[in-house]
C-alpha positions in Angstrom: -6.7 10.9 -37.3 -3.2 10.3 -38.7 -1.4 7.0 -37.8 1.9 7.3 -35.8 4.1 5.3 -38.1 7.8 5.4 -39.2 8.8 7.0 -42.5 8.9 4.9 -45.7 12.7 5.0 -45.9 13.0 3.4 -42.5 10.6 0.5 -43.5 12.1 -2.6 -45.1 10.7 -3.5 -48.6 7.5 -5.6 -48.5 9.2 -8.5 -50.2 12.3 -8.3 -48.0 13.1 -11.7 -46.4 13.7 -10.1 -43.0 10.4 -8.4 -43.3 8.7 -11.7 -44.2 10.4 -13.5 -41.3 9.3 -10.8 -38.9 5.7 -11.2 -40.1 5.8 -15.0 -39.7 7.1 -14.8 -36.2 4.4 -12.4 -35.2 1.8 -14.6 -36.8 2.2 -17.3 -34.2 1.5 -15.5 -31.1 -0.2 -17.4 -28.2 -4.0 -17.6 -28.2 -6.6 -18.6 -25.7 -9.1 -21.5 -26.0 -11.4 -19.3 -28.2 -8.5 -18.4 -30.6 -8.1 -14.8 -29.2 -4.6 -13.5 -28.8 -3.2 -13.5 -25.3 -2.0 -10.3 -23.7 1.8 -9.9 -24.3 4.1 -10.2 -21.4 6.9 -7.8 -22.2 10.4 -8.5 -21.0 11.7 -6.2 -18.2 12.8 -2.9 -19.7 11.4 -3.7 -23.1 9.8 -0.7 -24.9 6.5 -1.5 -26.5 5.7 1.9 -27.8 3.7 2.0 -30.9 6.0 4.6 -32.3 8.7 2.0 -32.8 6.4 -0.3 -34.8 7.8 -1.0 -38.2 4.3 -1.6 -39.6 0.6 -1.0 -38.9 0.3 -4.6 -37.6 2.9 -3.8 -35.0 0.8 -0.8 -33.9 -2.3 -3.0 -33.8 -0.5 -5.5 -31.5 0.6 -2.8 -29.2 -3.0 -1.6 -28.9 -4.2 -5.0 -28.2 -1.7 -5.4 -25.4 -3.1 -2.4 -23.7 -6.7 -3.5 -23.8 -8.8 -6.7 -23.9 -7.5 -9.3 -26.4 -9.3 -9.5 -29.7 -11.2 -12.6 -30.8 -10.2 -14.5 -33.9 -13.2 -13.0 -35.7 -12.0 -9.6 -34.7 -8.5 -10.2 -35.9 -9.8 -11.7 -39.2 -11.9 -8.5 -39.8 -8.8 -6.4 -39.1 -6.6 -8.5 -41.3 -9.2 -8.1 -44.1 -9.0 -4.3 -43.6 -5.2 -4.3 -43.7 -5.2 -6.5 -46.7 -7.2 -3.8 -48.5 -4.5 -1.4 -47.5 -1.9 -3.5 -49.0 -0.6 -5.1 -45.8 0.2 -8.8 -45.6 -2.0 -10.8 -43.2 -1.1 -13.2 -40.5 -0.3 -16.8 -41.5 -2.0 -18.5 -38.6 -3.0 -22.1 -38.7 -6.7 -22.3 -39.4 -6.9 -26.1 -39.0 -5.4 -25.8 -35.6 -8.0 -23.2 -34.6 -10.8 -25.4 -36.0 -9.4 -28.4 -34.0 -9.4 -26.3 -30.8 -12.9 -25.2 -31.3 -14.2 -28.7 -32.0 -12.4 -30.0 -28.9 -13.9 -27.2 -26.8 -17.4 -27.9 -28.2 -16.9 -31.6 -27.4 -15.8 -30.8 -23.9 -18.8 -28.5 -23.5 -21.2 -31.3 -24.7 -19.5 -33.7 -22.3 -19.9 -31.3 -19.4 -23.6 -30.8 -20.2 -24.1 -34.5 -20.5 -22.4 -35.1 -17.1 -24.5 -32.3 -15.6 -27.7 -33.9 -16.9 -26.5 -37.3 -15.6 -25.9 -35.8 -12.1 -29.4 -34.2 -12.1 -30.9 -37.5 -13.3 -29.3 -39.4 -10.5 -30.4 -36.8 -8.0 -34.0 -37.2 -9.3 -33.8 -41.0 -9.1 -32.4 -40.8 -5.6 -35.2 -38.5 -4.6 -37.8 -40.9 -6.2 -36.2 -43.8 -4.4 -36.3 -41.9 -1.1 -39.9 -41.1 -1.6 -40.6 -44.7 -2.6 -38.9 -46.1 0.5 -40.7 -43.5 2.6 -44.1 -44.5 1.2 -43.4 -48.2 1.5 -42.2 -47.8 5.1 -45.3 -45.7 5.9 -47.6 -48.4 4.5 -45.7 -51.1 6.3 -45.8 -49.2 9.6 -49.5 -48.6 9.2 -50.1 -52.3 8.6 -47.9 -53.2 11.6 -49.9 -50.8 13.8 -53.1 -52.3 12.6 -51.9 -55.8 13.5 -50.7 -54.6 16.9 -54.0 -53.0 17.6 -55.7 -56.2 16.6 -53.5 -58.1 19.0 -54.3 -55.7 21.8 -58.0 -56.0 21.2 -57.8 -59.8 21.1 -55.8 -59.9 24.4 -58.3 -57.7 26.2 -61.3 -59.7 24.9 -60.5 -62.4 27.5 -60.7 -61.9 31.2 -57.5 -63.8 31.5 -55.8 -61.1 29.5 -57.0 -58.4 31.8 -56.0 -60.3 34.9 -52.5 -60.8 33.4 -52.2 -57.0 32.8 -53.3 -56.3 36.4 -50.8 -58.9 37.8 -48.0 -57.4 35.8 -48.9 -53.9 36.9 -49.2 -55.1 40.5 -45.8 -56.8 40.3 -44.2 -53.6 38.8 -45.7 -51.5 41.6 -44.5 -54.0 44.2 -41.0 -53.7 43.0 -41.1 -49.9 43.1 -42.8 -49.9 46.5 -40.4 -52.4 48.0 -37.5 -50.1 47.0 -39.2 -47.1 48.4 -40.2 -48.9 51.7 -36.6 -50.0 52.2 -35.3 -46.5 51.7 -37.8 -45.2 54.3 -36.7 -47.8 56.9 -33.1 -46.7 56.5 -34.1 -43.1 56.9 -36.1 -43.8 60.1 -33.2 -45.4 61.7 -31.3 -42.2 61.3 -34.1 -40.0 62.5 -34.2 -38.6 66.1 -37.2 -37.8 68.3 -38.5 -34.3 68.7 -37.2 -34.2 72.3 -33.7 -35.4 71.2 -33.6 -32.7 68.5 -34.8 -30.1 71.0 -37.7 -29.2 68.6 -40.9 -27.8 70.0 -43.7 -30.4 70.4 -46.1 -30.5 67.5 -49.6 -29.2 68.2 -52.2 -31.8 68.7 -55.6 -30.2 68.9 -57.4 -27.6 66.7 -57.0 -25.1 69.5 -53.3 -25.6 69.8 -52.8 -25.4 66.1 -54.8 -22.2 66.2 -56.8 -23.5 63.2 -53.8 -22.9 60.9 -55.2 -25.2 58.4 -58.0 -22.8 57.5 -55.5 -20.1 56.5 -53.0 -22.2 54.5 -52.1 -20.7 51.2 -52.3 -22.7 47.9 -48.5 -23.1 47.9 -48.5 -24.4 51.5 -51.2 -27.0 50.6 -49.2 -28.1 47.5 -46.0 -28.4 49.7 -47.8 -30.5 52.3 -49.4 -32.8 49.6 -45.9 -33.3 48.1 -44.3 -34.3 51.4 -47.2 -36.7 52.1 -46.8 -38.3 48.7 -43.1 -38.6 49.1 -43.4 -40.5 52.4 -45.8 -43.2 51.1 -46.2 -45.3 48.0 -49.7 -45.5 46.3 -50.4 -48.9 47.9 -49.3 -47.7 51.4 -51.6 -44.7 51.1 -54.4 -47.0 50.1 -53.7 -49.3 53.2 -53.6 -46.3 55.6 -56.8 -45.0 54.1 -58.5 -48.3 54.7 -57.3 -48.5 58.3 -58.5 -44.9 59.0 -61.9 -45.9 57.8 -62.0 -48.8 60.3 -61.0 -46.5 63.2 -63.4 -43.8 62.1 -66.3 -46.3 62.1 -67.3 -45.3 65.7 -67.5 -41.6 64.8 -71.1 -40.6 64.0 -71.2 -36.8 64.4 -72.3 -35.7 61.0 -72.2 -32.0 61.9 -68.6 -32.0 62.9 -67.6 -33.9 59.8 -69.3 -31.3 57.6 -67.6 -28.5 59.6 -64.2 -30.0 59.1 -64.7 -30.7 55.3 -66.5 -27.5 54.6 -63.5 -25.2 54.4 -61.7 -27.7 52.2 -64.7 -27.9 49.8 -64.9 -24.1 49.7 -61.3 -24.0 48.7 -62.0 -26.3 45.7 -60.3 -29.3 47.3 -61.0 -32.9 46.5 -61.1 -36.2 48.4 -57.3 -36.7 48.1 -56.6 -33.3 49.6 -59.0 -34.0 52.5 -57.3 -37.3 53.2 -54.0 -35.4 53.3 -55.2 -33.1 56.0 -56.6 -36.0 57.9 -53.4 -38.0 57.8 -51.4 -34.9 58.8 -53.6 -34.6 61.9 -53.1 -38.2 62.9 -49.3 -38.1 62.3 -49.2 -35.1 64.7 -51.1 -36.8 67.5 -54.7 -35.9 68.2 -57.5 -34.3 66.2 -61.1 -35.2 65.7 -63.2 -35.8 62.6 -66.7 -37.0 63.5 -69.6 -37.6 61.1 -70.8 -40.5 58.9 -68.7 -43.5 59.1 -66.7 -44.2 55.9 -68.6 -47.4 55.4 -72.0 -45.5 55.5 -70.6 -42.7 53.3 -69.3 -45.3 50.7 -72.7 -47.0 50.6 -74.5 -43.7 50.1 -72.0 -42.7 47.4 -72.4 -46.1 45.7 -76.2 -45.8 45.7 -75.9 -42.3 44.2 -73.6 -43.6 41.4 -76.0 -46.4 40.6 -78.9 -44.0 40.3 -76.8 -41.8 38.0 -75.7 -44.7 35.8 -79.3 -46.1 35.5 -80.6 -42.7 34.6 -78.0 -42.1 31.9 -78.6 -45.6 30.5 -82.4 -45.1 30.3 -81.8 -41.7 28.5 -79.4 -43.3 26.0 -81.8 -46.1 25.2 -84.6 -43.7 24.7 -82.5 -41.9 22.1 -80.8 -44.9 20.4 -83.7 -47.3 20.0 -86.0 -44.9 17.9 -83.0 -43.7 15.8 -81.9 -47.3 15.1 -85.4 -48.3 14.1 -85.7 -45.4 11.7 -82.3 -46.0 10.1 -82.9 -49.7 9.8 -86.1 -49.1 7.8 -84.6 -46.3 5.8 -81.3 -47.9 4.9 -82.2 -51.6 4.6 -81.0 -51.7 0.9 -77.6 -50.0 1.4 -76.9 -52.2 4.4 -77.5 -55.3 2.3 -75.4 -53.9 -0.5 -72.5 -53.2 2.0 -72.8 -56.8 3.2 -72.6 -58.1 -0.3 -69.5 -55.9 -0.9 -67.8 -57.2 2.2 -68.6 -60.8 1.2 -66.5 -60.2 -2.0 -63.4 -59.2 0.0 -60.7 -61.8 0.3 -60.7 -64.1 3.4 -57.8 -63.9 5.8 -59.0 -66.5 8.3 -56.0 -68.6 7.9 -54.0 -65.9 9.7 -56.0 -66.6 12.9 -53.6 -69.3 14.1 -50.5 -67.3 13.2 -48.7 -64.7 15.3 -46.7 -61.9 13.8 -43.9 -62.9 16.3 -43.6 -66.1 14.3 -42.2 -64.0 11.4 -38.5 -63.2 11.8 -37.9 -59.5 12.2 -35.8 -59.5 9.1 -38.8 -60.7 7.1 -41.5 -58.5 8.7 -42.9 -56.0 6.3 -41.6 -57.8 3.3 -43.3 -60.0 0.7 -42.6 -62.9 3.0 -44.7 -61.5 5.8 -48.3 -62.7 5.3 -49.6 -60.0 7.6 -48.8 -57.5 4.8 -50.7 -59.6 2.2 -54.1 -58.2 1.1 -55.4 -61.7 0.4 -54.3 -64.9 2.1 -57.1 -67.1 0.8 -55.7 -70.6 -0.1 -52.1 -69.6 0.6 -49.9 -71.4 3.1 -49.1 -68.6 5.5 -46.5 -70.5 7.5 -43.3 -68.6 7.2 -40.5 -70.1 5.2 -37.4 -68.5 3.7 -36.9 -71.4 1.3 -36.3 -70.6 -2.4 -35.8 -72.5 -5.6 -33.8 -70.7 -8.3 -33.8 -67.7 -6.0 -37.6 -67.6 -6.1 -39.6 -68.0 -2.9 -41.9 -70.9 -2.3 -43.8 -68.9 0.4 -47.5 -69.5 0.1 -47.3 -73.0 -1.5 -48.8 -76.0 0.2 -46.6 -79.1 0.4 -49.1 -81.5 -1.3 -50.9 -81.5 -4.6 -53.1 -83.8 -6.7 -52.6 -84.4 -10.4 -55.4 -86.9 -10.8 -57.9 -84.3 -12.0 -59.4 -84.3 -15.5 -60.6 -81.1 -17.1 -63.3 -82.8 -19.2 -64.1 -86.1 -20.8 -62.3 -85.1 -24.0 -58.8 -84.9 -22.5 -56.7 -87.0 -20.2 -56.2 -86.2 -16.5 -53.1 -84.3 -15.6 -51.1 -87.3 -14.5 -51.5 -88.7 -18.1 -49.7 -87.4 -21.1 -51.5 -84.9 -23.4 -51.0 -85.9 -27.0 -49.8 -82.6 -28.4 -49.8 -82.4 -32.2 -52.7 -84.9 -32.6 -55.0 -83.6 -29.8 -55.8 -79.9 -30.3 -55.2 -77.4 -27.5 -58.4 -75.6 -26.6 -57.3 -72.9 -24.2 -58.0 -69.3 -23.0 -55.8 -66.5 -21.8 -56.3 -64.7 -18.5 -54.9 -61.4 -19.9 -54.9 -58.1 -18.1 -54.4 -59.9 -14.7 -50.8 -60.0 -13.7 -49.8 -57.3 -16.3 -52.2 -54.5 -17.2 -53.6 -53.9 -20.6 -55.7 -50.7 -20.9 -58.5 -52.1 -23.1 -59.1 -55.0 -20.7 -59.2 -52.9 -17.5 -59.8 -49.3 -18.7 -60.9 -48.3 -15.1 -57.2 -48.0 -14.2 -56.7 -45.4 -16.9 -59.8 -43.6 -17.8 -60.0 -41.2 -14.8 -56.6 -39.6 -15.7 -56.3 -36.7 -18.0 -54.2 -36.5 -21.2 -51.9 -34.2 -19.3 -51.2 -37.0 -16.8 -49.7 -39.2 -19.5 -50.8 -42.4 -17.9 -50.9 -44.9 -20.8 -49.4 -48.2 -19.4 -48.4 -49.9 -16.2 -45.0 -48.0 -16.1 -46.6 -44.6 -16.2 -49.5 -45.6 -13.9 -47.1 -46.7 -11.1 -44.9 -43.7 -11.7 -48.0 -41.4 -11.3 -49.4 -43.2 -8.2 -46.1 -43.9 -6.4 -45.1 -47.4 -5.3 -47.2 -47.5 -2.1 -50.5 -46.6 -3.8 -49.7 -48.7 -6.9 -49.0 -51.7 -4.7 -52.3 -51.4 -2.9 -54.3 -50.9 -6.1 -52.6 -53.7 -8.0 -52.7 -56.3 -5.3 -56.5 -55.7 -4.9 -56.7 -56.2 -8.6 -54.6 -59.4 -8.5 -56.9 -60.7 -5.8 -60.3 -59.9 -7.4 -59.8 -60.1 -11.2 -58.9 -63.8 -11.3 -60.0 -66.0 -8.5 -60.6 -69.7 -7.8 -64.1 -69.3 -9.4 -62.4 -68.1 -12.6 -60.7 -71.4 -13.2 -63.8 -73.3 -12.3 -65.8 -71.3 -14.9 -63.0 -71.9 -17.5 -63.2 -75.6 -16.9 -67.0 -75.5 -17.1 -66.8 -73.9 -20.5 -64.9 -76.9 -21.8 -61.3 -75.5 -21.9 -58.4 -77.8 -21.2 -55.5 -75.2 -21.2 -55.0 -71.7 -19.7 -52.4 -69.3 -20.8 -51.2 -67.0 -17.9 -49.4 -63.9 -19.0 -47.0 -62.3 -16.4 -44.1 -59.9 -16.6 -40.5 -59.8 -15.4 -41.3 -57.7 -12.3 -43.0 -60.8 -10.8 -39.4 -62.0 -10.5 -37.3 -58.9 -10.0 -37.0 -55.2 -10.7 -34.1 -52.9 -11.6 -32.9 -49.4 -10.7 -35.4 -46.8 -11.9 -38.3 -49.3 -12.3 -41.6 -48.0 -10.9 -43.3 -51.5 -11.1 -44.6 -53.3 -8.0 -42.0 -56.0 -7.4 -42.6 -59.7 -6.7 -46.2 -59.5 -5.4 -47.7 -60.9 -8.7 -45.4 -63.9 -8.3 -47.5 -65.1 -5.3 -50.7 -64.8 -7.3 -49.1 -66.6 -10.3 -48.3 -69.6 -8.1 -51.8 -69.6 -6.7 -53.3 -69.4 -10.2 -51.3 -72.4 -11.2 -52.6 -74.3 -8.2 -56.2 -73.3 -9.1 -55.6 -74.6 -12.6 -54.3 -77.9 -11.3 -57.4 -78.3 -9.1 -59.5 -78.0 -12.3 -57.4 -80.3 -14.5 -56.2 -77.4 -16.6 -52.7 -77.4 -18.1 -50.8 -74.2 -18.0 -49.0 -72.2 -20.7 -46.6 -69.9 -18.8 -46.3 -66.7 -20.9 -43.5 -64.1 -20.2 -45.4 -61.1 -21.5 -43.1 -58.3 -20.6 -39.2 -58.3 -20.7 -36.8 -55.7 -19.3 -36.7 -52.7 -21.7 -39.9 -53.9 -23.6 -39.5 -56.3 -26.4 -42.1 -54.5 -28.6 -42.8 -51.0 -27.3 -46.5 -51.8 -26.7 -48.5 -51.1 -23.6 -49.0 -54.7 -22.7 -45.2 -55.2 -22.3 -45.3 -52.8 -19.4 -44.0 -49.7 -21.2 -45.2 -48.2 -24.4 -42.8 -46.4 -26.7 -39.2 -47.2 -27.7 -38.1 -50.8 -27.7 -35.2 -51.2 -25.2 -34.7 -55.0 -25.5 -31.9 -56.0 -27.9 -32.1 -52.4 -29.1 -30.6 -49.1 -28.0 -28.1 -48.3 -25.3 -29.2 -51.0 -22.8 -30.5 -53.5 -25.4 -27.8 -56.1 -24.8 -28.0 -55.7 -21.0 -31.8 -56.2 -21.1 -31.4 -59.2 -23.3 -29.0 -60.7 -20.7 -31.3 -59.8 -17.9 -34.1 -61.7 -19.6 -31.8 -64.8 -19.9 -31.1 -64.5 -16.2 -34.8 -64.4 -15.4 -35.3 -67.5 -17.5 -32.5 -69.1 -15.5 -34.5 -68.6 -12.3 -37.9 -69.4 -13.8 -36.8 -72.7 -15.5 -35.0 -73.8 -12.2 -38.2 -73.2 -10.3 -40.6 -74.8 -12.7 -38.4 -77.8 -13.2 -39.6 -79.0 -9.7 -41.6 -82.3 -9.9 -44.8 -80.6 -8.7 -45.0 -78.7 -12.0 -44.2 -81.4 -14.4 -47.8 -82.4 -15.1 -49.4 -78.9 -14.9 -46.9 -76.5 -16.5 -46.7 -78.3 -19.8 -46.2 -75.3 -22.1 -43.4 -72.8 -21.4 -43.4 -69.5 -23.3 -40.0 -67.9 -24.1 -41.2 -64.4 -24.8 -44.5 -62.9 -26.0 -44.5 -60.9 -29.3 -40.9 -59.7 -29.8 -41.4 -57.2 -32.6 -38.8 -58.7 -35.0 -39.9 -56.5 -37.9 -38.4 -53.6 -35.9 -35.4 -55.4 -34.5 -32.3 -57.1 -35.9 -33.6 -60.6 -36.9 -30.3 -62.3 -36.3 -30.0 -60.8 -32.9 -33.4 -62.2 -31.9 -32.7 -65.6 -33.3 -29.3 -65.8 -31.5 -31.0 -64.7 -28.2 -33.8 -67.3 -28.7 -31.2 -70.0 -29.2 -29.5 -69.0 -25.9 -32.8 -68.9 -24.1 -33.7 -72.4 -25.2 -30.2 -73.6 -24.0 -30.7 -72.0 -20.6 -34.1 -73.5 -20.1 -33.3 -77.0 -21.3 -30.1 -77.1 -19.1 -32.3 -76.5 -16.1 -34.3 -79.7 -16.9 -37.5 -78.2 -18.3 -39.1 -80.9 -20.4 -42.3 -79.0 -21.3 -43.2 -77.7 -24.8 -41.3 -74.5 -25.5 -43.1 -71.8 -27.4 -41.6 -68.8 -29.3 -43.4 -66.0 -31.2 -43.3 -65.5 -34.9 -42.3 -61.8 -34.5 -44.9 -60.7 -37.0 -42.6 -61.8 -39.9 -45.2 -64.1 -41.3 -45.4 -67.9 -40.9 -43.9 -68.6 -44.3 -40.6 -67.0 -43.3 -39.8 -69.5 -40.5 -39.0 -72.4 -42.7 -35.7 -74.0 -41.7 -35.1 -71.8 -38.6 -34.6 -73.0 -35.0 -34.8 -76.7 -35.9 -32.5 -78.2 -33.2 -35.2 -78.7 -30.5 -38.0 -81.3 -31.3 -40.3 -79.9 -28.6 -40.3 -76.3 -29.9 -43.6 -74.7 -31.2 -44.1 -71.6 -33.2 -46.8 -69.2 -31.8 -48.8 -66.9 -34.1 -51.4 -64.4 -33.1 -54.2 -63.9 -35.6 -56.4 -60.8 -35.8 -58.2 -59.1 -38.7 -58.4 -55.6 -37.1 -54.8 -54.5 -37.0 -54.3 -54.7 -40.7 -55.9 -52.1 -42.9 -56.4 -54.6 -45.8 -58.2 -57.2 -43.6 -60.2 -54.8 -41.5 -62.1 -53.4 -44.5 -63.2 -56.8 -45.7 -67.0 -57.3 -45.7 -68.4 -59.7 -43.2 -68.8 -62.6 -45.5 -65.3 -62.0 -46.8 -63.8 -62.0 -43.3 -65.6 -65.2 -42.5 -64.3 -66.8 -45.7 -60.7 -65.6 -44.9 -61.0 -67.2 -41.4 -62.1 -70.5 -43.0 -59.7 -70.6 -46.0 -57.0 -68.1 -45.5 -55.9 -69.0 -42.0 -56.4 -72.7 -42.7 -54.0 -72.5 -45.6 -51.5 -70.6 -43.5 -51.7 -73.2 -40.7 -51.2 -76.1 -43.0 -48.2 -74.6 -44.8 -46.6 -73.7 -41.5 -47.2 -77.2 -40.1 -45.3 -78.7 -43.1 -41.5 -78.4 -42.5 -40.9 -78.2 -46.2 -42.8 -75.0 -46.4 -42.8 -73.7 -42.9 -41.4 -74.1 -39.4 -43.3 -77.2 -38.3 -45.4 -77.4 -35.1 -47.6 -74.2 -35.0 -50.3 -73.0 -32.7 -52.4 -69.8 -32.3 -51.7 -68.2 -29.0 -54.2 -65.3 -29.4 -57.3 -64.5 -31.4 -60.7 -62.9 -30.8 -64.2 -62.2 -32.3 -63.6 -58.5 -32.9 -64.2 -57.4 -36.5 -63.5 -53.7 -35.8 -60.8 -51.8 -33.8 -63.5 -49.7 -32.1 -62.9 -51.0 -28.5 -61.8 -48.3 -26.2 -57.9 -48.2 -25.8 -57.4 -51.2 -28.2 -55.0 -49.0 -30.1 -53.5 -47.4 -26.9 -54.9 -44.9 -24.4 -56.2 -41.8 -26.0 -55.8 -43.1 -29.6 -58.8 -43.5 -32.0 -59.5 -46.2 -34.5 -58.7 -47.2 -38.0 -62.4 -47.9 -38.5 -63.4 -44.3 -38.0 -60.2 -42.8 -39.3 -59.1 -41.0 -36.2 -56.2 -43.2 -35.1 -53.6 -40.5 -34.5 -50.5 -42.1 -33.0 -48.3 -39.0 -33.5 -46.4 -40.9 -36.2 -47.2 -40.4 -39.8 -46.1 -44.0 -40.6 -48.5 -45.6 -38.1 -51.4 -43.1 -38.0 -54.6 -43.9 -39.9 -56.6 -40.7 -40.5 -59.0 -41.9 -43.2 -62.0 -44.1 -42.3 -61.2 -47.8 -43.1 -64.3 -49.9 -43.2 -65.9 -51.8 -46.1 -68.2 -48.9 -47.1 -65.3 -46.5 -47.6 -67.2 -44.2 -45.2 -70.4 -44.1 -47.4 -72.4 -44.8 -45.3 -70.2 -43.4 -42.5 -67.9 -45.8 -40.7 -69.0 -45.6 -37.0 -68.1 -47.4 -33.8 -71.3 -46.8 -31.7 -73.0 -49.9 -32.9 -69.9 -52.0 -32.7 -69.4 -50.9 -29.1 -73.1 -51.3 -28.2 -74.3 -53.6 -25.5 -74.6 -57.1 -27.0 -78.3 -57.2 -26.0 -78.7 -54.5 -28.8 -76.9 -56.6 -31.4 -79.1 -57.6 -34.4 -79.8 -61.3 -34.9 -77.7 -61.2 -38.1 -74.7 -59.7 -36.3 -74.9 -62.3 -33.5 -75.0 -65.0 -36.1 -72.0 -63.7 -37.9 -70.0 -63.3 -34.6 -70.8 -66.9 -33.7 -69.8 -68.3 -37.1 -66.6 -66.1 -37.2 -65.5 -67.7 -33.9 -66.2 -71.3 -35.0 -64.3 -70.6 -38.3 -61.2 -69.5 -36.4 -61.3 -72.5 -34.1 -61.6 -74.9 -37.0 -58.6 -73.3 -38.8 -56.3 -73.2 -35.8 -57.2 -76.8 -34.9 -55.6 -77.9 -38.2 -52.4 -77.1 -36.3 -51.7 -77.6 -32.6 -54.7 -75.6 -31.4 -55.5 -72.2 -29.9 -55.8 -69.9 -26.9 -58.6 -67.3 -27.0 -57.8 -63.7 -26.0 -59.1 -63.4 -23.3 -61.4 -64.8 -20.6 -62.7 -61.6 -19.0 -62.7 -57.9 -19.7 -64.4 -55.1 -17.9 -66.6 -54.1 -20.8 -65.2 -55.4 -24.2 -67.6 -58.2 -25.0 -66.0 -59.2 -28.3 -62.7 -59.8 -26.4 -64.1 -61.8 -23.5 -65.1 -65.4 -23.8 -67.0 -65.1 -20.5 -69.1 -62.1 -21.7 -69.5 -63.5 -25.3 -70.8 -66.8 -23.9 -73.3 -65.0 -21.7 -74.4 -62.9 -24.8 -75.0 -66.0 -26.9 -72.3 -65.2 -29.5 -69.9 -68.0 -28.3 -70.6 -71.6 -27.6 -71.3 -72.8 -24.1 -68.8 -75.6 -24.6 -65.8 -75.1 -26.7 -66.4 -78.3 -28.7 -70.1 -77.5 -29.5 -70.3 -76.3 -33.1 -73.5 -75.2 -34.9 -71.5 -74.1 -38.0 -68.7 -75.5 -40.1 -66.5 -74.0 -42.7 -67.7 -76.8 -45.0 -71.1 -75.2 -45.0 -72.1 -72.7 -47.6 -71.3 -69.2 -46.4 -74.3 -66.8 -46.3 -74.3 -63.3 -47.7 -74.7 -61.3 -44.5 -75.3 -58.1 -46.5 -78.5 -59.7 -47.8 -79.4 -60.7 -44.2 -79.5 -57.0 -43.4 -76.1 -56.7 -41.6 -74.7 -53.2 -42.3 -71.0 -53.2 -43.4 -70.2 -49.9 -41.6 -70.2 -51.5 -38.2 
């Protein structure tokens, strides 16, 4: 189809300046946000006919103005086509278009980000609403339980029942008095029948024409209503009693039956009969002879007695044989249930306390002892007192520091010679902050799809109400008074108590159970005091997670001094130390909290080292300014002891804490048994001595964690759902941390396997038991060349090689920590020759 264009002699030459200016002007037409040309708005009367276009581009613009605007890509394609035809293209600004596109892309990203933020806040608001609803439901249920308990207690005494009757009588008396007064006023206004000119009421049955027999149901209801309106319940009772007196002389039983018969046939009851009787008497005459009411009452009473006796005999005949059979059949389970109940916490100290003693503002909160699962050994007298913003509720006002843990250490009131007298302590891990391998029962019933791998995801999955119930029962049962008594009996003189920041506070979006573990921490310290045990307070989990491991509360990315909220979480941790150090600077803790941990295992190899050092300096300053005089402990950050020489030297009571294990390092885990024993004796001894010397290391050094384990086969030791280095199935989802080749001394020939390592200790060979015992003694000797040690941990649900309690019972740990049947100075045996396989 031919183009409608002007002739060549009407067109200016291509290189004409006027032609060029015309092109440039047209090249800067207005565009929209995508770069497409906007529709032209012609001036009034302007002719935009394509026939007047001096060039093909003019015709193209005209067409564009009469249809949808072309995009920049479309114009570019058209210009390319025109260029082939010899026409000069537009000279539009490509940089400007690029800038516009980038700006729009940036705005779109911001819009999407804002949209996601709004949705996130909506989800958080919904979670918070559900959390509040669940907590309120739990609290309301508990309050109802307490109220029901109070009601039962009140009704157990006859005095309570009498009081209820008295109140009911007084209440009825007030109502009846008001009704009686109103009736008297009405009677004053009433006229007699004769004065009103009414027909005299019928008196006898004959005069009435026996109308009562033919009353309809509606008429009976109306009469009953009028009767009840005229008299209060007590007045009706009085009138009934008087009628019984007057009827005492009437003995014609036949007539009584005749009068009551029609009423009974109509389905009436005693109350309806009384209504008819009263109506007769109010009208004047009428007769109702038969049994006297007194005789009738005696007869009815005898009948009721016979019925009750008969029912009782029948019930006894059924219950006694069934009870005997069940007692014989279920004797075992009943005893088991009693044993189960005996393990539940005691709450007897609440008996002398009334919930009304708790201010309404505190009821249902952590300050309300009626919401506590366990009140044993707590002071349940309400107090709103705080120190450093932390409650003292539950603490007794007196304490005794004259207790001595054992004959090898001074009593609490005397100074412990740190540096020259070795610390021999144990951790109570997995108590106030969960660690899956210590208490796998919290995690093993969830599927992989549930994603429950730490305390954060556990409480997120359960919801706050259920998580609160579950964890408080755990706090109550896992570590008790007997735990500290057993620790003392084993010869320990210190106990390290790990806890996390949610014992003090929580933040927006946290699913953790807030502040309840604080109460159990304080009770644990008092139990330690009662046994002469000095305490190492260990902040095990910081806001954001200082290492990204499950025992910090949340597994995954480190959010402490790292990431978007890293600085904020660092400051939050300093604020928490401000509260903690103020609280534990009280005189009552001076002799028992003698070691104060700054933060457990900050993973400095994954953080900025200078940031961590700066933060640690600030933390020390905060703690010391609040008058904490205890030994301060900081972690080595996995940098290695030799790298701490010359750092943090301004505080003379600062101690470096290192955690020593052979199973998290692929070079050490594949050492043979004899080589591991030799490494514990010589390698760790040499490290300790170098670190103790300030010319080669930091100075004062202790080992805050170690264990007997020589494999990483324990369930969940490498996180929930992750295998082991030993068997080569440790798939973390990260190529840099996964170990997918078996890593044991035999190089999988024979095969590296975990079944024997995880076997019940009763199935351990004598050679393996001997090695485990010597391995523990070797570590104790090495760490005592420094400031001492804390074993990890006292108790686990099943992992014997991580529990001093279970290991001692299995005979692979000494009964007293100072008893030693082996020394690193002895000649080490070749356990391979003793028949100990190297593949487990």
